[in-house]
C-alpha positions as CSV (number, residue, x, y, z in Angstrom):
1,M,14.5,0.3,-13.2
2,H,13.1,-0.8,-16.5
3,I,10.3,0.0,-18.3
4,M,8.2,-2.4,-19.1
5,E,6.1,-1.0,-22.8
6,E,3.2,-3.8,-23.6
7,P,2.9,-3.9,-27.3
8,M,-0.8,-4.4,-26.7
9,N,-2.0,-0.6,-26.0
10,R,-0.6,-1.1,-22.4
11,P,0.2,2.0,-20.3
12,P,3.9,1.9,-19.3
13,G,4.9,1.1,-15.8
14,P,7.9,-0.7,-13.7
15,L,9.3,-3.9,-14.8
16,G,10.2,-5.2,-12.0
17,G,12.2,-8.3,-11.2
18,R,11.7,-11.5,-13.6
19,L,9.9,-14.2,-11.0
20,A,8.8,-11.2,-8.2
21,G,7.9,-8.7,-10.6
22,N,7.2,-5.3,-8.7
23,G,6.0,-7.5,-5.4
24,P,9.0,-7.3,-3.1
25,V,9.4,-3.6,-3.9
26,Y,5.2,-2.6,-3.6
27,D,5.4,-4.6,-0.5
28,Q,7.9,-2.8,1.0
29,D,6.1,1.0,1.0
30,R,3.3,0.0,-1.0
31,L,1.9,3.9,-0.5
32,G,5.3,5.0,-1.6
33,F,5.7,2.3,-4.5
34,M,2.4,4.2,-5.8
35,V,3.1,7.1,-5.4
36,Q,6.4,7.2,-6.6
37,M,5.3,5.6,-9.6
38,S,2.3,7.5,-10.7
39,D,4.4,10.2,-10.5
40,K,6.8,9.1,-12.6
41,F,4.2,7.5,-15.3
42,G,0.9,9.3,-14.1
43,A,-2.5,8.7,-13.9
44,I,-2.7,5.2,-15.8
45,W,0.6,2.6,-15.4
46,S,1.2,-0.8,-15.8
47,F,1.8,-2.2,-12.4
48,D,2.8,-5.6,-14.2
49,R,1.9,-7.6,-17.3
50,H,-1.9,-8.3,-15.6
51,I,-3.0,-5.1,-13.8
52,V,-2.9,-1.6,-14.9
53,V,-3.4,0.9,-11.8
54,V,-5.3,3.9,-12.6
55,A,-5.0,6.5,-10.1
56,D,-7.5,8.6,-10.6
57,P,-10.5,8.4,-9.2
58,A,-12.5,9.8,-12.6
59,L,-11.0,7.6,-14.1
60,A,-11.3,4.2,-12.2
61,G,-15.0,4.9,-12.3
62,E,-15.1,5.3,-16.3
63,V,-12.6,2.2,-16.4
64,L,-14.9,0.7,-14.2
65,T,-18.5,1.9,-16.4
66,R,-16.7,0.9,-19.8
67,T,-15.6,-2.4,-18.7
68,N,-16.7,-5.2,-20.7
69,T,-17.8,-2.9,-23.4
70,D,-14.7,-1.2,-24.0
71,F,-11.9,-3.3,-22.4
72,G,-10.7,-6.7,-22.4
73,A,-12.3,-9.9,-21.0
74,E,-11.6,-10.7,-17.5
75,V,-9.2,-13.1,-16.2
76,D,-9.7,-15.3,-13.4
77,F,-6.8,-15.3,-10.3
78,L,-4.6,-17.8,-12.6
79,H,-4.3,-15.0,-15.3
80,R,-6.4,-17.0,-17.4
81,K,-8.7,-15.4,-19.7
82,Q,-12.5,-16.0,-19.6
83,K,-14.6,-17.0,-22.2
84,D,-15.7,-13.8,-24.5
85,D,-19.3,-15.2,-25.9
86,A,-22.1,-12.7,-25.1
87,Q,-23.2,-14.9,-22.0
88,T,-20.3,-14.3,-20.2
89,K,-19.6,-11.0,-20.7
90,Q,-23.8,-10.6,-19.3
91,Q,-22.8,-12.3,-16.3
92,W,-19.8,-10.7,-15.8
93,A,-21.5,-7.0,-16.4
94,S,-24.4,-8.5,-14.0
95,S,-22.1,-9.8,-11.4
96,R,-19.8,-6.3,-10.9
97,A,-22.8,-3.9,-11.1
98,A,-24.4,-5.8,-7.9
99,R,-21.1,-5.2,-6.2
100,M,-20.4,-2.2,-7.3
101,R,-24.0,-0.4,-6.5
102,Y,-22.9,0.2,-2.8
103,M,-19.9,2.3,-3.8
104,R,-21.9,4.5,-6.4
105,P,-21.4,8.4,-4.8
106,S,-24.9,8.4,-3.7
107,S,-24.5,4.9,-1.8
108,M,-20.9,6.2,0.1
109,Q,-22.8,9.6,0.2
110,A,-25.2,7.8,3.4
111,K,-22.6,6.3,4.6
112,V,-20.6,9.0,5.7
113,P,-22.0,9.8,9.1
114,G,-21.2,6.1,9.7
115,I,-17.4,6.7,8.6
116,A,-17.2,10.0,10.7
117,A,-18.7,8.3,13.6
118,E,-16.2,5.6,13.6
119,L,-13.2,8.1,13.2
120,D,-14.4,10.3,15.5
121,A,-14.5,7.9,18.3
122,G,-11.5,5.9,17.2
123,I,-9.4,9.5,17.3
124,S,-11.3,10.6,20.9
125,S,-10.1,6.8,22.1
126,W,-6.2,7.5,21.6
127,G,-6.8,9.9,24.5
128,S,-3.8,12.7,25.3
129,G,0.3,11.4,25.2
130,E,2.4,9.1,23.1
131,I,0.9,6.8,20.9
132,D,2.3,4.1,17.9
133,V,0.3,6.1,15.0
134,V,0.9,3.5,12.8
135,D,-0.7,0.4,14.7
136,R,-3.1,3.2,15.5
137,M,-4.0,4.2,12.5
138,R,-3.9,0.1,10.9
139,A,-6.6,-0.4,14.0
140,L,-8.8,2.4,12.6
141,T,-8.6,1.8,8.9
142,A,-9.9,-1.5,9.8
143,R,-12.6,-0.6,11.7
144,V,-13.7,1.9,9.3
145,G,-13.3,-0.2,6.6
146,A,-15.8,-3.2,8.2
147,V,-18.6,-0.2,8.7
148,L,-18.0,0.7,5.3
149,C,-17.9,-3.1,3.8
150,L,-20.4,-4.3,6.9
151,G,-22.4,-1.0,7.7
152,E,-25.0,-2.3,10.7
153,N,-22.9,-5.8,11.4
154,A,-18.9,-4.0,11.4
155,H,-19.1,-4.4,14.9
156,L,-19.3,-9.0,14.3
157,A,-15.6,-8.1,12.5
158,W,-14.2,-7.3,15.7
159,G,-15.9,-9.1,18.5
160,E,-18.3,-7.2,19.4
161,T,-21.5,-8.4,20.1
162,S,-22.9,-5.6,20.1
163,S,-23.2,-2.7,17.7
164,M,-22.9,0.0,20.8
165,R,-18.9,0.9,21.7
């Protein structure tokens, strides 16, 4: 595996293939890839030329707090750099703040009972005997994600008309 070294203070990381980058290796075992690269490169590493992985929660919070002040401008999905004027930076910061307010520790703490209830109900419904753990965990993760993101309307994500199980 090649190591990418960027001249613009980017952290090191795996170079990946010329055309597809690290996508194919990542898709084979996403969690394994992330763990292996974090073990090799540390808590901050470059996934590719456009994405920097911050694998430490405290550092990730710091990055989110300081984006648009200490860190570079956003890029769009085509990797074009956004305008770097004060008005655009303020729009990005306001937009990010609006999206992230529900992910702050105080907001997340209020969601813990709903997440715990969904986990308990999901695991309890498995009963005893052999199960496909990967399939069940994918479904449970999707349900918990819906509860986390959609709150009381989460049941709509899986086609239930009532929030009661």
